[in-house]
C-alpha positions in Angstrom: -13.1 -0.9 9.1 -9.3 -0.8 9.5 -6.5 0.8 7.5 -2.9 0.1 6.9 -1.1 3.4 6.2 2.4 3.8 4.8 4.2 7.1 4.3 6.8 6.4 1.6 9.6 8.2 -0.1 10.8 6.6 -3.3 14.4 6.7 -4.6 14.9 9.4 -7.2 13.4 8.3 -10.5 11.7 5.3 -8.9 8.1 6.6 -8.6 6.8 5.3 -11.9 8.1 1.7 -11.4 7.0 1.6 -7.8 3.5 2.7 -8.8 3.4 0.1 -11.5 4.2 -2.6 -8.8 1.5 -1.3 -6.5 -1.1 -0.8 -9.2 -0.5 -3.9 -11.3 0.8 -6.5 -8.9 0.1 -5.7 -5.2 -3.4 -4.2 -5.4 -4.9 -6.9 -7.7 -3.6 -9.5 -5.3 -4.9 -7.6 -2.3 -8.3 -7.3 -3.9 -8.7 -11.1 -3.8 -7.9 -11.3 -0.1 -10.6 -11.7 2.5 -11.9 -8.3 3.8 -10.1 -6.0 1.3 -12.2 -2.9 0.8 -10.0 -0.7 -1.4 -6.8 1.4 -1.5 -5.5 4.9 -2.1 -2.1 6.1 -3.2 -1.6 9.8 -2.5 1.1 12.2 -3.6 1.8 15.3 -1.4 1.3 18.7 -3.1 3.7 20.3 -0.6 6.4 17.6 -0.9 6.2 15.7 -4.2 8.6 13.1 -2.9 6.2 12.0 -0.1 3.5 9.5 -0.8 0.8 7.9 1.4 -0.5 4.4 0.6 -3.7 3.4 2.4 -5.3 0.0 2.2 -8.7 -0.5 3.7 -9.9 -3.7 5.3 -13.3 -4.8 6.6 -11.9 -6.0 10.0 -8.6 -5.7 11.9 -8.3 -9.5 11.6 -8.5 -9.4 7.8 -5.9 -6.6 7.7 -3.5 -8.5 10.0 -3.9 -11.7 8.1 -3.3 -10.1 4.7 0.0 -10.9 3.0 1.6 -11.2 -0.4 1.1 -14.7 -1.9 4.4 -16.6 -2.2 4.3 -16.5 -6.0 4.2 -12.7 -6.0 7.1 -12.2 -3.6 9.8 -12.3 -6.4 7.8 -9.7 -8.3 7.8 -7.4 -5.2 11.5 -7.6 -4.5 12.4 -4.6 -6.8 10.1 -2.5 -4.6 12.6 -2.7 -1.8 15.2 -1.0 -3.9 12.8 1.8 -5.0 11.8 2.8 -1.5 14.1 5.2 0.3 12.0 5.6 3.4 8.9 3.8 4.7 6.9 4.4 7.9 3.9 2.1 8.4 1.0 2.1 10.9 -2.4 0.6 11.4 -5.6 2.5 12.2 -9.2 2.0 13.0 -11.4 3.9 10.6 -13.9 6.0 12.5 -15.6 7.6 9.5 -15.7 6.6 5.9 -17.9 8.4 3.4 -18.2 7.8 -0.3 
């Protein structure tokens, strides 16, 4: 299993709208893509402005091939204005327990 991990800071007052885009637009689309295994959105207790977004994929290939369908791209554009800072990386999942 592989994970795409983003550490994100939203613009002031943008958290609710950004979470709406992730929850109602991005994640339903991702769930239809080959190899999608789930996602988490975390908010830091120590720094409430910091969020971690994790998407899980069955294989590295599936993760690397994932993308937003063209018809969703216009709906995702507002997200760019809501994100003040974004650092992204990919990881191999060594342990996953449910």
